[in-house]
C-alpha positions as CSV (number, residue, x, y, z in Angstrom):
1,M,87.6,116.1,108.7
2,D,86.3,119.2,107.0
3,K,82.7,118.2,106.3
4,H,81.7,121.3,104.5
5,A,84.8,121.4,102.2
6,L,84.4,117.7,101.5
7,A,80.7,118.2,100.6
8,E,81.6,121.1,98.2
9,F,84.3,119.1,96.6
10,L,82.1,116.0,96.0
11,R,79.3,118.2,94.5
12,N,81.8,119.9,92.2
13,R,83.4,116.7,91.0
14,R,80.0,115.0,90.5
15,E,78.8,117.8,88.3
16,H,81.9,117.3,86.1
17,V,81.3,113.6,85.3
18,E,78.9,113.0,82.5
19,P,76.7,109.9,82.4
20,E,78.4,108.8,79.2
21,D,81.8,108.9,80.9
22,V,80.7,106.0,83.2
23,G,78.5,104.1,80.8
24,L,75.2,105.4,82.0
25,P,72.3,106.6,79.7
26,R,71.7,110.3,79.8
27,G,67.9,110.0,79.7
28,P,65.4,112.7,78.7
29,R,64.7,114.2,82.1
30,R,68.2,115.1,83.2
31,R,68.1,118.8,84.1
32,T,71.4,119.2,86.0
33,P,74.9,118.7,84.8
34,G,76.9,115.6,85.7
35,L,75.8,112.6,87.6
36,R,72.9,112.3,90.1
37,R,73.7,111.4,93.7
38,E,72.1,108.0,93.4
39,E,74.2,107.3,90.4
40,V,77.4,108.0,92.2
41,A,76.2,105.8,95.1
42,Q,75.4,103.0,92.7
43,L,78.8,103.2,91.0
44,A,80.6,103.3,94.4
45,H,78.4,100.4,95.8
46,I,77.3,102.4,98.8
47,S,73.9,103.6,99.9
48,T,72.4,106.7,98.4
49,D,71.7,108.0,101.9
50,H,75.3,107.6,102.9
51,Y,76.6,109.5,99.9
52,S,73.9,112.2,100.1
53,R,74.8,112.9,103.7
54,L,78.4,113.4,102.7
55,E,77.4,116.0,100.1
56,Q,75.1,117.7,102.7
57,A,78.0,117.9,105.3
58,R,75.9,115.7,107.6
59,G,77.6,112.4,107.0
60,R,79.7,110.3,109.4
61,H,83.4,109.9,108.9
62,P,83.8,107.8,105.6
63,S,86.0,104.8,105.8
64,R,89.0,104.4,103.5
65,A,87.2,101.8,101.5
66,V,84.3,104.2,100.9
67,L,86.6,107.0,99.9
68,Q,88.4,104.7,97.4
69,A,85.1,103.6,95.9
70,I,83.9,107.2,95.6
71,A,87.2,108.2,94.0
72,R,86.7,105.5,91.4
73,A,83.1,106.4,90.8
74,L,83.9,110.1,90.2
75,R,87.0,109.2,88.0
76,L,89.3,111.3,90.2
77,S,92.8,112.0,89.1
78,D,95.7,111.2,91.5
79,Q,95.8,114.8,92.7
80,E,92.0,114.9,93.2
81,R,92.1,111.5,95.0
82,T,94.8,112.7,97.4
83,H,92.7,115.9,98.1
84,L,89.6,113.8,98.7
85,F,91.4,111.8,101.4
86,S,92.9,114.9,102.9
87,L,89.5,116.6,103.2
88,A,88.2,113.4,104.9
89,G,91.1,113.4,107.4
90,E,92.6,110.3,105.9
91,V,96.0,109.6,104.3
92,E,96.1,107.1,101.6
93,D,99.5,105.9,102.5
94,D,98.9,102.3,101.5
95,R,97.9,103.0,97.9
96,G,101.1,101.5,96.5
97,R,100.8,98.3,98.6
98,L,98.5,95.4,98.4
99,P,95.3,95.6,100.5
100,S,94.6,93.3,103.4
101,R,93.6,89.7,102.4
102,Q,91.0,89.6,105.2
103,V,87.6,88.5,103.9
104,D,84.7,90.5,105.1
105,D,81.9,88.8,107.1
106,A,79.3,89.1,104.3
107,T,81.6,87.3,101.8
108,A,82.5,84.6,104.3
109,A,78.8,84.0,105.1
110,L,78.1,83.8,101.3
111,L,80.7,81.0,100.9
112,N,79.2,79.0,103.7
113,R,75.7,79.3,102.3
114,L,76.7,78.0,98.9
115,T,76.5,74.4,99.8
116,D,75.9,73.1,96.3
117,T,78.3,75.5,94.5
118,P,82.0,75.4,94.7
119,A,83.1,79.0,95.6
120,L,86.4,80.6,96.4
121,V,87.8,84.1,96.9
122,M,91.0,85.3,95.2
123,D,92.9,88.6,95.3
124,N,94.5,90.3,92.3
125,T,97.7,88.3,92.8
126,C,95.7,85.1,92.3
127,Q,96.1,84.2,95.9
128,I,93.3,81.9,97.2
129,I,92.2,83.5,100.5
130,A,88.9,81.8,101.2
131,W,86.9,78.8,100.0
132,N,84.0,76.5,100.9
133,P,84.2,72.7,101.3
134,L,82.9,72.0,97.7
135,A,85.7,74.2,96.2
136,A,88.2,72.2,98.3
137,A,86.7,69.0,96.9
138,L,86.8,70.2,93.3
139,F,90.4,71.5,93.5
140,E,92.3,70.5,96.6
141,D,92.2,70.9,100.4
142,F,93.7,74.4,100.6
143,S,93.7,74.2,104.4
144,V,96.8,71.9,104.4
145,L,98.8,74.3,102.2
146,Q,101.1,77.1,103.4
147,S,99.9,80.5,102.4
148,A,102.4,80.9,99.5
149,D,101.4,77.6,98.1
150,R,97.8,78.8,97.7
151,N,98.9,81.2,95.0
152,V,97.6,79.9,91.7
153,L,100.4,81.5,89.6
154,R,103.1,79.9,91.7
155,R,101.3,76.6,91.3
156,I,100.9,76.9,87.5
157,F,104.4,78.1,86.7
158,L,106.7,77.0,89.5
159,H,105.1,73.8,90.7
160,P,103.2,72.4,87.7
161,D,103.7,68.8,88.9
162,Q,101.9,69.3,92.2
163,G,98.3,68.1,91.8
164,G,98.1,68.6,88.1
165,G,99.2,72.3,87.8
166,T,96.0,73.7,86.4
167,Y,93.6,71.4,88.3
168,G,92.7,69.4,85.2
169,I,91.1,72.4,83.5
170,A,90.6,71.6,79.8
171,D,91.0,75.1,78.3
172,H,93.9,75.8,80.6
173,E,95.5,78.4,78.2
174,R,92.5,80.8,78.7
175,F,92.6,80.1,82.4
176,I,96.3,80.9,82.6
177,L,96.0,84.1,80.6
178,T,93.2,85.3,82.9
179,T,95.4,84.7,86.0
180,V,98.3,86.6,84.5
181,S,96.0,89.4,83.4
182,Y,94.9,89.9,87.0
183,L,98.5,90.0,88.1
184,R,99.3,92.6,85.4
185,M,96.5,94.8,86.6
186,A,97.7,94.5,90.2
187,T,101.1,95.8,89.3
188,T,99.5,98.9,87.8
189,R,97.5,99.6,90.9
190,Y,100.1,98.6,93.5
191,P,103.5,99.4,91.8
192,D,105.4,99.7,95.0
193,D,104.3,96.5,96.8
194,V,107.3,94.5,97.9
195,E,105.4,91.1,97.9
196,L,104.1,91.7,94.5
197,R,107.5,92.5,93.0
198,A,109.0,89.4,94.7
199,L,106.2,87.2,93.2
200,I,106.9,88.5,89.7
201,A,110.6,88.2,90.1
202,D,110.2,84.5,91.2
203,L,107.9,83.8,88.3
204,L,110.3,85.4,85.8
205,A,113.3,83.6,87.2
206,G,111.6,80.2,87.5
207,S,109.4,79.9,84.4
208,E,110.2,80.6,80.7
209,A,106.5,80.1,80.0
210,F,105.6,82.9,82.4
211,E,108.3,85.2,80.9
212,R,106.9,84.7,77.4
213,L,103.4,85.5,78.5
214,W,104.4,88.4,80.7
215,T,106.5,90.1,78.0
216,S,103.7,89.6,75.4
217,L,101.6,92.2,77.3
218,D,98.4,90.2,76.5
219,I,95.4,90.9,78.7
220,R,92.2,88.9,78.8
221,V,89.8,88.4,81.7
222,D,86.8,86.1,81.2
223,H,84.3,86.9,83.9
224,H,82.0,84.1,82.6
225,A,82.8,81.0,80.7
226,R,82.3,77.2,80.7
227,Q,85.1,74.9,81.6
228,V,85.6,71.1,81.8
229,F,87.4,69.9,85.0
230,E,89.1,66.5,84.9
231,H,88.7,65.5,88.5
232,P,90.9,62.5,89.6
233,Q,88.0,60.8,91.5
234,V,84.9,61.8,89.6
235,G,86.1,62.3,86.1
236,P,85.2,65.2,83.7
237,I,82.8,67.8,85.1
238,E,81.5,70.6,82.9
239,L,80.8,73.7,84.9
240,D,80.0,77.4,84.3
241,Y,82.1,79.8,86.2
242,D,81.5,83.5,87.1
243,I,83.9,86.0,88.6
244,L,82.3,88.6,90.8
245,S,84.2,91.6,92.2
246,V,84.0,92.4,95.9
247,P,83.6,96.2,96.1
248,G,86.4,98.1,97.7
249,R,88.6,95.1,98.4
250,D,90.3,94.1,95.1
251,Q,89.0,90.6,95.7
252,Q,87.1,88.3,93.4
253,V,84.5,85.6,94.3
254,V,84.7,82.8,91.8
255,L,81.6,80.6,91.5
256,F,81.3,77.2,89.7
257,T,77.7,76.2,88.9
258,A,75.8,73.4,87.1
259,E,72.2,73.1,85.9
260,P,70.0,71.3,88.5
261,D,69.6,67.6,87.8
262,S,72.3,67.6,85.2
263,P,75.2,65.1,85.2
264,A,77.5,67.8,86.4
265,F,75.2,68.7,89.3
266,R,75.1,65.1,90.3
267,D,78.9,65.0,90.2
268,L,79.0,68.0,92.5
269,Q,76.7,66.2,94.9
270,L,79.2,63.3,94.9
271,L,82.0,65.8,95.5
272,K,80.1,67.2,98.4
273,V,80.4,63.7,100.1
274,I,84.1,63.5,99.2
275,G,84.6,67.0,100.6
276,A,82.8,66.2,103.9
277,I,85.2,63.4,104.6
278,G,88.4,65.5,104.6
279,A,88.2,69.1,103.5
280,R,86.9,71.9,105.6
281,P,85.9,75.5,105.0
282,T,88.7,78.0,105.8
283,V,88.7,81.8,105.7
284,P,92.3,82.9,106.6
285,S,92.6,86.3,108.3
286,G,95.6,87.5,106.3
């Protein structure tokens, strides 16, 4: 790792990114060109101290996830990104392949703390990789499924008769378009991944509906909306959902919430009892 060359490169690239380029206000007191250090740190979801030390050639060896986050924050080109990794003594040899599906400790702890909120974690292929008991009660007990069967796209398009296909979601067309949009974005970021190519090939071969949607090139991701879930035991439940990105991991935490003391909240309390009978929290390692 060449600390001084890395520091010089980071300073140079930071000065070439204008606030407007990343959606930040310029403000009246900005005296130097480009972004401030704290702004880069904010965009990369790392501490200002950590980033500042890197620019001062005093930082510890940055992880691959940190380098990826900084590269996105500074809007680096492919060549600049490769150079950044080289200066840090890293080789980004897995850029064309899907990242690990391991859930970090902080995200796993968050799922376990949300006892009144169904919550799950998905990657960009719409693979469900972690969930809490209430999510299992709302959807199904994912722990009894093989890993491939936890892929929402496979369920929707290849096995629609298993458990209702779209989990009883009323506005399922919007839900389906969101899942396909995530898959489309994953192919752009990981064009050489064998598993991803195999998934798309299976979907194209097995579903005319997927083929029509895939060739339409439509993209729509709703990070917040309200949906009605037709639960087989509880009946219709109207919930808000929010999709939150996990920095540096290409994973999304999906939360389903209801207003306190509302009918939907009481339905979730009933589901909590149902979930305690059979379903269990699971955070697979791969």
